[in-house]
C-alpha positions as CSV (number, residue, x, y, z in Angstrom):
1,M,-0.1,0.1,0.0
2,K,2.7,2.2,0.9
3,N,4.4,1.6,-2.4
4,L,1.1,2.6,-4.1
5,V,0.8,5.9,-2.6
6,F,4.5,6.5,-3.3
7,I,4.3,5.6,-7.0
8,A,0.9,7.7,-6.9
9,F,2.8,10.9,-5.2
10,L,5.9,10.6,-7.9
11,S,3.6,10.5,-10.5
12,I,1.9,13.8,-9.8
13,V,4.7,15.5,-8.9
14,T,6.1,15.0,-12.4
15,M,3.2,15.7,-14.3
16,N,3.6,19.3,-11.7
17,A,7.1,19.6,-12.9
18,Q,6.6,19.2,-16.5
19,D,3.5,22.0,-16.4
20,S,5.6,24.7,-14.7
21,K,7.1,25.9,-18.2
22,V,6.6,29.9,-18.0
23,L,6.5,31.6,-21.3
24,S,8.7,34.9,-21.3
25,S,9.9,37.4,-23.6
26,E,12.9,35.4,-23.9
27,T,11.6,32.0,-24.6
28,I,9.4,33.6,-27.5
29,S,10.3,34.4,-30.7
30,I,8.8,35.2,-34.3
31,G,7.5,31.8,-35.8
32,D,6.8,30.1,-32.7
33,I,3.9,27.8,-32.1
34,I,1.6,28.0,-28.7
35,T,-1.8,26.7,-27.8
36,L,-4.5,29.1,-26.2
37,G,-5.8,28.0,-23.2
38,A,-9.1,29.2,-21.7
39,P,-10.5,32.4,-20.7
40,S,-9.3,33.7,-17.3
41,A,-13.2,35.0,-17.2
42,Q,-16.0,35.5,-19.3
43,T,-13.8,36.6,-22.4
44,Y,-10.1,36.6,-22.3
45,Q,-8.6,39.6,-20.4
46,Y,-4.8,39.6,-22.0
47,I,-5.5,38.4,-25.2
48,L,-6.9,41.6,-26.6
49,F,-10.0,40.8,-29.0
50,P,-11.9,44.0,-30.1
51,R,-15.2,44.5,-28.0
52,L,-18.2,42.2,-28.6
53,N,-20.1,44.4,-30.5
54,F,-17.5,44.9,-33.2
55,I,-17.0,41.2,-33.6
56,I,-20.7,40.9,-34.0
57,K,-21.0,44.1,-36.5
58,K,-18.4,42.0,-38.6
59,G,-20.4,38.9,-38.6
60,G,-18.2,36.7,-36.1
61,T,-19.2,34.8,-33.6
62,T,-18.9,35.4,-29.3
63,N,-18.5,32.1,-28.2
64,F,-14.6,32.2,-26.9
65,R,-14.7,28.7,-25.4
66,K,-14.2,27.4,-29.0
67,L,-10.9,28.8,-29.0
68,E,-9.4,26.7,-26.0
69,G,-7.0,24.4,-27.4
70,V,-6.1,26.0,-30.8
71,Q,-2.5,26.2,-32.1
72,V,-1.6,29.9,-33.2
73,V,2.0,31.3,-34.4
74,V,3.8,34.0,-32.9
75,T,3.8,36.3,-36.0
76,N,5.5,39.6,-34.2
77,K,7.0,40.6,-31.1
78,E,7.6,44.1,-29.5
79,E,7.8,46.2,-26.4
80,I,5.0,48.7,-25.4
81,E,5.7,50.2,-22.0
82,G,8.0,47.7,-20.9
83,K,5.5,45.1,-21.4
84,T,6.3,42.6,-24.0
85,H,3.3,42.2,-26.9
86,I,2.9,39.4,-29.1
87,T,1.0,39.3,-32.4
88,I,-0.5,36.0,-33.6
89,K,-2.5,34.6,-36.0
90,R,-4.2,31.0,-36.3
91,K,-1.9,28.5,-37.8
92,D,-4.7,26.7,-39.8
93,G,-5.4,30.1,-41.5
94,K,-8.7,30.4,-40.0
95,K,-9.9,33.6,-38.0
96,F,-10.5,34.0,-34.6
97,L,-14.4,33.7,-34.1
98,N,-15.0,34.1,-38.0
99,S,-13.9,37.5,-38.2
100,I,-10.4,38.7,-37.0
101,V,-7.2,37.5,-38.6
102,V,-4.4,38.9,-35.9
103,V,-4.5,39.3,-32.3
104,K,-2.5,41.1,-30.3
105,V,-1.2,39.3,-26.4
106,I,0.5,41.0,-23.4
107,L,3.2,37.9,-22.8
108,K,3.6,37.8,-19.3
109,A,0.0,38.4,-18.0
110,A,-1.7,35.7,-20.5
111,A,0.8,33.0,-19.5
112,E,0.3,33.5,-15.9
113,A,-3.3,33.8,-16.3
114,K,-2.5,30.8,-18.1
115,E,-4.4,32.0,-21.6
116,I,-1.4,31.1,-23.6
117,L,0.4,27.8,-22.8
């Protein structure tokens, strides 16, 4: 029984160690592929989508849950007011929410909120 508990503990620790990779401005470069995580609220806080009424006017949808797990490509990286902003587009060439081609992301804050993985 002790061996079983020890093996379970060890497997949980190794899973958490693998999950603790932190994205930073030094590790991200143009052309890298990252994955979108779940929104930290009803909408993404640090992935800078336009307001919902603009998305609807362009004929888009407002279902942010469908974006979870989507792979994106980093197309631009810039420093604005001491924060690293990256520009992303979908890897498969589709539009975000059926209306937006590229989106800006505040890198450090989005990584801490697990909006990007």
